[in-house]
C-alpha positions, 0 to 999 in steps of 0.5 A: 450499548452501541450507538444508533449511528454504529447499529446504522453501519452494521445494518449497512454491512460495514466492515464486511466483504472482500476486495471491491465489495469491501466497505470499510468501518470508518469513512472520511466523510464520517470522522474528522482525522488528526491528520490529512486524510486520503481517498486513494484507488486501489488497484489490487482491489479496484476501490477507493481505500479510505485513509486517515493519515499520512503514515496510513497512506504510506502504509497503504502504498507500501502494501500495494507495492508488495506482490504477496498482498492480495487484499487490503481492508482498511479501518476493519472492525473488531468484535466488540464482544471479545474487546469488551470481554479482554478489556475487562480481563485487563481491568481497562475502560473499554473505548467509548464515545460519550458514555457509549461503546465504541466499536475498535478497529485496525487499521488494515487487515491484509490477506496475502499469497504467502501460505505460511502468513496468509493474513495479518493485521496492522495498526499505524501510529505515529511514534509520539503517540506510543507515550500516551499510556491510554494509547498504550492500553488500547494497543494491547486490547487490539494486540490481545484480540489478534493474539486470540484469532491466531492472526499476526499483528504489528504497529508501524510508524513513521520510522518503519517506513523510510521517506525515500521509499515512500517517495519512490512508491508514490512516484511509481503508484500512478503508473502501475496499472497503466497500459504497456505499449505494443512495442513493449520488446523494442523499448526493453531492448532499448533501455537495457542496452543503454543502462548496460552501457552507461552504469555511472550515468544516472538515469535521468541524464541517460533519458535526457541523452535519449530523448535528444538522440531520438528527437522526443519530448524532454521527459519522454523516455524518464516516463517510459522508464518510470512505467517500466518500473512500475511494472517491475521490468526493471527493479532497484532498491527502494531506499535509493531516491529515484532522482539519485538512481544510477543505471549500475542501480537498475536490475532487468528480471529476465524472466518476469520480463519476457513472461510478462511481454508474452502475455501482453502480446496474447492480450493485444492478438486477441482483441 
């Protein structure tokens, strides 16, 4: 039997909805996380996401960065009738709290624009936890649950997300939805020209030189490049720490750049 708290959550329609209307099954205020918890705004969903650990935050940021991902639903509940049946077939105990049935969750249920795999589920676990037999039992229940739905499911650990990738996305993420200035074409021409002229120079040094040449506040050019990178006017291998980037590491996606510029100029002209 479900606890009164879980019955209340069902009435609150937790675990239902999509994008901004989705309500996670578990919120940070409901549980004491084993690690550091995070409330993070999602640009794709336009709502605050409830993430229970640093690993969940890292996974969320990678999902947010992916151009294919269109919706991210964290703390996604599994139908307890199904998980109970799976546990019985495995002859293992279904998760419970103080003798009351505990509804299982996947850390993320993800919707994408990819026609071959337009949805998948993720469980984020620290690698040390995978040595616990009980954790493995619960993961197997979850795996079989999603298999029965025909939806891909996978486990990710901290080993699957390089620290450089995490740091780069954390650096870029705050600017990924920021305003693109009206003189974007001039900025792109300036930075593209300087980047091509100075392939062996570091991005940080190049930005300092540009600031000095144009008598700008120190850090102004780096902040502009950060915005251009965050919105993919320039791209680079996320496995390279942004503090070590050289000009030769940056690529310009011309089609995307000028398409976005046209779109932005249309927006400005209609205001």
